[in-house]
N, C-alpha and C positions, 0 to 999 in steps of 0.2 A: 687445431685451430678452434677457438671458441666462437660461439654465435655472437652476432652484434648485440649490443645492449638493447633490451626490450624484446628480444626474440628468444625462442627456445626451439628445440628440435621438432620436426613434424609440422611446421607452419603455425604452431600454437605459440602465442606470445607469453612473456613473463607476466604481463598484466592479466591475461586470461587465466593463467595458473593461480595468481593471487586471488582473482575473483572466485575461482572454483574452490579455493580453500575457505572462503567466507560463505559460500552459497551451496545449495544442494537441490537436486531435483527430487520429485516424487518417484519412488520406485513404482513402476507402472502396475505391478501386482497388487499394490495397495488400493487400486481402483475398485477392488472387490468389496471394500468397506463402504457402507452407506455414508458414513462420516469418516473423513480421513483422520486417523489418530494425529494429535497435535505435533508430535515429534517427527511425523512423516510428511508434513506439508512441505511443498517446495519453498525455498527460501531464496530471495534475491534482495541483497542489501546493497543499495546504491552508494550510500555514504555512511559515516560512522553512526552507530546507534546512539541517539542522544540519551543523556541521563535526565529524567523528568521528575520534578518534585510534584507529586499529586496534590499537595496542599496549595500550591501556587499556580498550577496549570489553569489556563483559560482557553476556551473555544471562542474565537472572535468571528462573528458573522457581520460582514460589512459590505461595502461596495454598492451595488444596485439594489439597496433595500431602503425602506422607509424608516425602520427602527433598528439600528445596529444593536446586536446582542453581544454580551460578554458573559459566558457561562462557565462556572467551575465544574469539576467532575461531580461534586455533590449535587449541584443544580441539575445536571444531566441525569444522575441516578434517581432523583426525586420525581422525574417525569415517568409517565407510563412506559414501561419497557416492552419490547417486542423481541422474541427469540425465533430465529428461522435458520434453516439450512441454506447456506449460500455457497455456490460453486465459484471459486476464484480461478482465473486463468491469466497468466502473465501476458501482457500485450506483446512481449518479445518471443512468445512461442514460435518456433520455426526460423528464428534469426540465424541459426547455424547454416541454413541453406542460402543465405544472401551472398551475393558476389558484388563487390568485395565484402567480406565478412566484417561487420563492425566489431570493435574491441568491446566485448561485453560477454555476459554469460551465454555460451553457445547452446541455447535450448534447441531441441527438436520438437517433441510433443509433451514432455514430462513436467512442464511448469503449470500444474493444475491440481486442485484439491477441493474438497467440500468440507466446510467448517460450520459448526452451529454457532452463530453469532447472536449476542444479546446487546441491545442498545436502544437508541432513540430513532424513530423515523425521521429522516432528513427533511421530508416534505413538511412535517409539522413545525420544525424549527424555521424553515424558510417562510412558511405562512405567517408564523408569529413575528418574524422580522419584517414582513411586508415586502416580499420579493417584487421588484418593479416589473412591469410589463415589457420593458425594453431589455431586460436581462437575457443573455444568449446562452451563457454557460455558468456553471458554478465551479469556481477554482478552489482546489484544496492545496494548501501550502503546508508541508510537513515541517517538523522541527529538525529533521536531519538535513545537514548541509555538507557540501564538499567542494572540491576543486576539480574542474574539468577543463582541459585546454588552457590552464593557467588562469581561469576565471572562477570566482566563487559562485556557487550555485545553491539555490534552495530546491528541495525536491517538491515538484508541483505536478499535479494532474487535474484534469477537469472533466466534467460531465455536462452534456447538453441539459438545458433546463427541464425538458420533458422527462429525461431519465432521473434527474435529481428529485423531481416531484412525484415520481412513481411510488407505488406502495412498497416496492421492493428495496428502495434506497434506504440504507440504515447506517447510522453512525454507531459502530459497535465499540463497546468498552469491555466486552467479555468474549472469549473464544472457548467453546467447550465447557462453559459453566465456571470458568476461572478468568481473572483479569488477563487482558491481552499480554502475551509475552513481549518483552522489549523488541525482539527481532521481528515481531509481527505488528509493530506500530503502536505499542503502548504509549499513551493511555487511550487512544481513540483512533479508529480507522474507518474509512468509508468503504 
């Protein structure tokens, strides 16, 4: 007898198997490296990786600002760049322990890595745009989109204003001295 549609043996669903084919965890022995080699970074791809034309890409800063900005990649690269080591950890680390377990990449502790990112300080851009005092969060909307539960979704995440204005917040266009790979958010990630 075969398993019902959407399920596989051992309580793992076919959807989780598909996700595991697209994504991978950091081999924990790679934590010995001060900077995680680019090919060993954990990878979680929520939706299809978009094809981005760097010549037409625009970063739009709007909403609770006095002066909306529309910046090309060339505009961003003309600004003073900052390079810093940044440790990234997936917000879903530990989700494999949830009951009931959500259909997603079943991370335990391995969705972490440290990259050297180069880009523009987010706070400087928000200051230039005139972030209003009533702003609560800074919302980032990615170019990747998909369907969940039959509803079209944009990939979005936010930061509280205090974190977005901190000296550590960076809009990176390079990882490890090279342009961001498409699977890591090319052309720009926060």
